[in-house]
N, C-alpha and C positions, 0 to 999 in steps of 0.2 A: 513931734506930733502933738505936743501939749500936755505930756503926762509928767506929773510932779516927781514920780519915782518909778523904779522898776517893779515894785509890788503893786502899784496902781495900773501899770501897763499890763502885768501878767494877769491880774484880777479881771481885767476886760477882754484880754486876748483869749485867755483859758476859760471861756464860759460858753455855755450852751442851755437851750431850753428844754427841760426833762420832758415837757408835754409832747415835744415833737417825736419822742422815742418810747412813749407808754401809751397802753391802750385807755385813755381817758378821753371823755367827751368835752370838747371846748365849744360851748354855744357861742354864737355871735349875735350880740344884742342889736336892737334897732339902730343905734348910732355907730354900729360897727366895732364896738369894744368886746373883746373875749370875756367869757364868763366860765370859770371852773368850780365845780361844786366842791364844798368843804371836804367830803369823803375822798374825792379825788386829789384835792391838795395834800392830804395826809399820805396818800399812796405816793405821790410824787416825792415828798420828803423821804419816805421809806426808799424810794429808788435812789435818791441822791445819796443816801447812806451806803447803799451797795456799791454805787460809783465810787464813793470816796475810800471804800475798804480797797477796791481795785487800784485806785491812784496810789494809795500808800504802799500796796505791793509792788507796784511798779517803782516807786522811789525806793523801797528797801533793796531792790535788786540792782540799782545803780552801784558803780564801782565806789563812789563817794557820795551816799545818801545825804540829803539836806532837810531841815525842818520843813514841813509843808503844812499849809491851813487850807482846808476846804470849807467853803461856804454854800449852804443850800438855803435857798430862799422860795417860799411859796405863798401865793395870795390868790385872790379871786381872778386875777387876769393872766398869770404865767407863774411858772416854776423854773428857776435857774439854778445851775450848778456852776461854781467857780472855784479854781484853786490857784494858789501862788506859793512861792518860797516865803518863808518867814525871815523878815530881816529886821535888824534892831533899828528902832527909831522910824520904820515905815509902817503905819497902821492904815490899812486900807478900809477896814470894816469897824464900826462902833461895837465893841464888845459888851456895852451895856444893852443887851438884847431886848429887854423890856420897853426900849425906845422904838421899836418897830411895832407899833401898835396894830397896823393893818396886815402884816405879814406874819408868817410862821418861819422863823429863822434858826438853822442849826450851824454851829462853828465847831469844826473839829480840828484839832491840831495834833500832830505826830511828829516827834523829834527822834532821830536815829540813835 
């Protein structure tokens, strides 16, 4: 399917839009582009932290827990939650978070 590694595949398959599950208003601009207020972006990041905590709880309950990374991203058009197993040599997200100028990004790792 064109994935360079399993981590990239998981990061794309294990993803969903937080704004689809939260009581936030997403305005649609004249050009059809969505618009999310800053306050709602912050709320979506907080929701992502709650989801991450739940994912980590499920991973801890596995017979053989694995290290997991959750990535929460919010900007003025969308908020996404993604997670994947952490694997040596497979970096899916740039951990220099200051490079994401237009986005608010949280990356949380948990190791068993």
